[in-house]
C-alpha positions as CSV (number, residue, x, y, z in Angstrom):
1,M,1.0,24.4,22.7
2,N,0.7,27.9,21.2
3,V,-0.1,28.5,17.7
4,S,3.4,29.5,16.7
5,D,4.6,26.2,18.2
6,H,1.9,24.1,16.2
7,T,2.9,25.9,12.9
8,T,6.2,25.2,13.4
9,T,5.8,21.5,14.3
10,H,3.5,21.2,11.2
11,N,6.0,23.1,9.0
12,N,8.9,20.8,10.3
13,N,6.9,17.6,9.7
14,S,5.8,18.8,6.2
15,L,9.4,19.7,5.4
16,I,10.4,16.2,6.0
17,V,7.6,14.8,3.8
18,I,8.2,17.0,1.1
19,L,11.9,16.3,1.1
20,W,11.6,12.3,1.3
21,G,8.7,12.6,-1.1
22,L,11.3,14.5,-3.5
23,I,13.9,11.9,-2.9
24,F,11.8,8.9,-3.5
25,A,10.4,10.3,-6.7
26,K,14.1,11.1,-7.9
27,C,15.3,7.5,-7.0
28,F,12.3,6.1,-8.9
29,A,12.7,8.3,-12.0
30,L,16.4,7.8,-12.1
31,E,15.9,3.9,-12.0
32,Y,13.5,4.1,-14.9
33,F,16.0,5.8,-16.9
34,V,18.7,3.3,-15.8
35,Q,16.4,0.6,-17.0
36,V,15.0,2.1,-20.0
37,Y,18.6,3.0,-21.5
38,A,20.5,0.2,-20.2
39,V,23.0,2.5,-18.1
40,P,25.7,0.3,-17.2
41,I,26.0,1.4,-13.3
42,N,25.0,-0.5,-10.1
43,S,21.8,1.5,-9.3
44,A,21.4,-0.1,-6.2
45,L,24.6,1.4,-5.0
46,Y,24.7,4.7,-6.7
47,I,21.2,5.6,-6.8
48,W,19.5,4.1,-3.8
49,T,22.0,3.2,-1.0
50,L,24.0,6.5,-1.4
51,T,20.8,8.6,-1.5
52,L,18.8,7.2,1.2
53,S,21.6,6.8,3.6
54,M,22.5,10.4,3.4
55,A,18.9,11.4,3.6
56,T,18.4,9.1,6.8
57,I,21.4,10.8,8.2
58,A,20.1,14.2,7.5
59,T,16.6,13.3,8.9
60,F,17.8,12.1,12.0
61,V,20.0,15.2,12.5
62,F,17.2,17.3,11.9
63,L,15.0,15.7,14.4
64,R,17.6,15.3,16.8
65,L,17.9,19.1,16.8
66,K,14.1,19.6,16.9
67,I,13.0,16.7,19.2
68,Q,13.7,18.9,22.3
69,K,10.1,20.6,21.7
70,A,7.5,18.5,23.4
71,S,4.9,19.3,20.5
72,L,7.3,17.7,17.9
73,Q,7.4,14.8,20.1
74,Q,3.5,14.2,20.6
75,S,3.3,14.9,16.7
76,L,5.9,12.2,16.0
77,Q,4.4,9.7,18.4
78,R,1.2,9.8,17.0
79,N,2.2,8.9,13.6
80,L,5.4,6.9,14.2
81,L,3.3,3.5,14.7
82,T,1.5,3.9,11.3
83,W,4.5,4.8,9.1
84,G,6.9,2.6,11.0
85,T,4.8,-0.5,10.4
86,S,4.3,0.8,7.0
87,V,7.9,0.9,6.4
88,I,8.6,-2.6,8.0
89,A,6.1,-4.1,5.6
90,M,7.4,-2.1,2.5
91,L,10.9,-3.7,3.2
92,I,9.6,-7.2,3.9
93,A,7.8,-7.1,0.6
94,I,11.0,-5.6,-1.2
95,V,13.1,-8.3,0.2
96,V,10.7,-11.0,-0.6
97,V,10.4,-9.7,-4.4
98,F,14.2,-9.7,-4.7
99,T,14.5,-13.1,-2.9
100,T,12.0,-15.1,-4.9
101,Q,12.9,-15.0,-8.4
102,S,9.4,-15.9,-9.7
103,I,7.9,-12.5,-8.8
104,N,8.3,-9.6,-11.2
105,P,10.5,-6.9,-9.7
106,Y,8.3,-4.3,-11.3
107,S,5.3,-5.1,-9.1
108,I,7.4,-3.4,-6.2
109,P,5.9,0.0,-6.9
110,S,2.3,-1.5,-6.7
111,L,3.1,-3.2,-3.4
112,L,4.7,-0.1,-2.2
113,A,1.5,2.0,-3.3
114,V,-0.9,-0.6,-1.4
115,F,1.2,-0.1,1.8
116,L,1.1,3.8,1.1
117,G,-2.6,4.0,0.5
118,A,-3.2,2.0,3.8
119,S,-1.0,4.1,5.8
120,Y,-2.8,7.4,4.6
121,L,-6.0,5.9,5.2
122,V,-5.0,4.8,8.8
123,Q,-3.5,8.3,9.3
124,S,-6.7,9.9,8.1
125,R,-8.6,7.9,10.9
126,L,-6.4,8.9,13.5
127,N,-6.1,12.4,12.4
128,R,-9.6,13.1,11.0
129,T,-8.2,14.5,8.1
130,L,-9.9,14.7,4.4
131,C,-6.5,15.1,2.8
132,D,-5.3,11.9,4.0
133,T,-8.1,10.2,3.0
134,L,-7.8,11.2,-0.5
135,S,-4.3,10.5,-0.9
136,G,-5.0,7.1,0.6
137,S,-7.7,6.4,-1.7
138,G,-5.2,7.8,-4.6
139,W,-2.6,5.4,-3.7
140,L,-5.0,2.5,-3.7
141,I,-6.4,3.5,-7.2
142,G,-2.6,3.9,-8.5
143,A,-2.1,0.5,-6.8
144,G,-4.5,-1.0,-9.1
145,I,-2.9,0.9,-12.3
146,L,0.5,-0.3,-11.3
147,F,-0.6,-4.0,-10.9
148,A,-2.0,-3.9,-14.3
149,Q,1.1,-2.5,-15.8
150,S,4.2,-4.2,-14.0
151,A,6.5,-3.0,-16.4
152,V,9.5,-0.5,-16.5
153,E,6.9,2.5,-17.0
154,S,5.7,1.7,-13.5
155,L,8.9,3.0,-11.9
156,M,8.1,6.8,-13.6
157,L,4.2,6.3,-12.8
158,F,5.2,5.6,-9.3
159,A,7.6,8.8,-8.9
160,F,4.7,10.7,-10.5
161,L,2.3,9.3,-7.8
162,I,4.8,10.3,-5.2
163,L,4.6,13.7,-6.3
164,A,1.0,13.9,-6.9
165,L,-0.4,12.0,-3.8
166,S,2.1,12.8,-1.2
167,V,4.4,15.8,-2.0
168,L,1.7,18.1,-3.4
169,P,-0.9,17.8,-0.7
170,V,1.6,18.7,1.7
171,V,2.8,21.7,-0.3
172,I,-0.9,22.7,-0.5
173,K,-1.3,22.2,3.2
174,M,1.8,24.6,3.9
175,I,0.7,27.3,1.4
176,R,-3.0,27.2,2.5
177,P,-2.4,28.9,6.0
178,K,-0.3,31.5,4.7
179,Q,-3.0,32.5,2.3
180,T,-5.5,32.5,4.9
181,G,-3.4,34.5,7.2
182,Q,-2.9,37.0,4.1
183,Q,-6.6,37.2,3.3
184,A,-7.8,37.7,7.3
185,S,-5.2,40.8,7.2
186,C,-6.5,42.1,4.1
187,H,-10.2,42.1,5.7
């Protein structure tokens, strides 16, 4: 794989992470406002289902167009097991919380933060990246804060954590190579 293919693959993966991070941050922020201001809508349908189904379709179409490149296939396969397991665990946790009436539904963000933290730490071991280690540690600290809170405010805090610990590091990674290349060309 040449440098151009690696950069394109990294940017494609980064774009997906950034967009999904923004989508989830938007959903959690809107859910917070629906809960706080008692907006009479079915948020499960109008915020979550519509947004996530359209984003999933768009992601599959995007990946289907890009999957022909072997470099993207290798990159996806390396992290698919980690993040696929994490998503399944998150879905199971959400189902358990909603089916058992004894668990506070505002504990969902804290449970999701634990799974995200663990996934980032596993990914950091596989890819040997400090950024993933820091994100994973940040998610676990955030999970502790969210567990202590377990109120409607946890929705907005979780949205902030998505932006700070998942989206921002990827944006910084995307910007950094461009700056390094510009600095190299100046000298």
